[in-house]
C-alpha positions in Angstrom: 52.4 10.8 10.3 54.0 10.0 13.6 52.2 9.8 17.5 53.5 12.6 19.0 53.6 13.1 22.6 52.3 16.1 23.9 51.6 17.9 27.1 49.5 20.5 28.6 51.3 23.1 26.5 50.7 21.9 23.4 47.3 20.0 23.6 44.2 22.4 23.7 45.8 23.2 20.3 46.6 19.9 19.0 42.4 18.9 20.2 41.2 22.1 17.8 42.8 20.8 14.9 40.4 21.3 12.4 38.7 18.7 9.6 40.2 15.8 10.9 39.3 13.3 13.8 42.2 13.7 16.8 42.8 10.8 18.6 44.9 11.1 22.0 46.3 8.1 23.9 46.4 8.5 27.5 49.1 6.6 28.6 52.4 5.3 31.1 55.3 4.0 30.0 55.3 1.1 32.9 51.8 0.4 31.3 52.3 -3.3 29.7 48.5 -2.8 28.1 49.8 0.6 26.8 52.7 -0.9 25.5 50.3 -3.6 23.7 48.0 -1.0 22.3 51.1 1.7 20.9 51.9 -0.7 17.6 47.9 -0.4 16.5 47.5 3.0 17.1 50.5 3.7 15.2 49.0 1.9 12.3 46.0 3.6 12.4 48.2 7.3 12.1 49.9 6.0 9.3 47.0 4.8 7.6 44.7 7.3 7.8 46.9 10.2 7.4 44.0 12.4 6.1 41.5 11.5 8.7 43.2 11.4 12.0 45.6 13.5 14.1 47.1 11.0 16.7 48.9 12.3 19.9 50.2 10.5 23.1 50.0 12.2 26.5 51.5 10.2 29.7 49.9 10.8 32.4 52.7 10.8 35.0 54.0 14.2 33.3 50.3 15.6 32.6 48.1 15.0 35.8 46.0 17.8 35.4 44.7 16.1 31.4 44.2 13.1 33.2 42.2 14.8 35.6 40.5 16.8 33.3 39.2 14.1 31.0 38.7 11.6 34.3 41.4 9.6 32.5 41.3 6.5 35.4 42.7 3.5 34.0 45.0 2.9 30.6 44.9 3.0 27.9 42.6 5.2 27.6 42.1 7.0 23.8 39.9 9.8 23.4 38.6 11.0 20.3 37.8 15.0 19.7 36.4 16.6 17.1 36.9 20.7 16.7 37.7 20.3 20.2 34.8 18.3 21.3 35.0 14.7 23.0 32.8 12.5 20.4 34.0 8.9 22.0 36.2 7.6 24.8 37.5 3.9 24.8 39.4 2.3 28.0 41.5 -0.2 27.8 42.6 -2.6 24.7 40.1 -2.5 22.2 40.6 -4.1 18.6 42.2 -1.9 15.8 38.2 -1.6 14.2 36.7 0.3 17.5 39.3 2.8 17.0 38.8 3.1 13.3 35.1 3.3 13.7 35.2 6.4 15.6 37.6 8.1 13.2 34.8 7.4 10.7 32.0 9.1 12.2 
């Protein structure tokens, strides 16, 4: 699965996906750590197609979503299950941390 960039209009539908964990990567184009994390997020999406859907939200274009989920630092990864937040990771973490979230 490719990682899809979404905004406010698609967000609520995306996080309510059934039978999968949804990872949302809050990022900005100018953010160096976000660029470092991007390949890891893509790997997770490709390796866990049956378990996870992965989306990216540009905080500069979707400030309302950043405010709603209190994203103060980027990168921030928020995991959803049935529309509810199940985990929030701030900064760059090892791939295993994100894989652990998917396994919840």
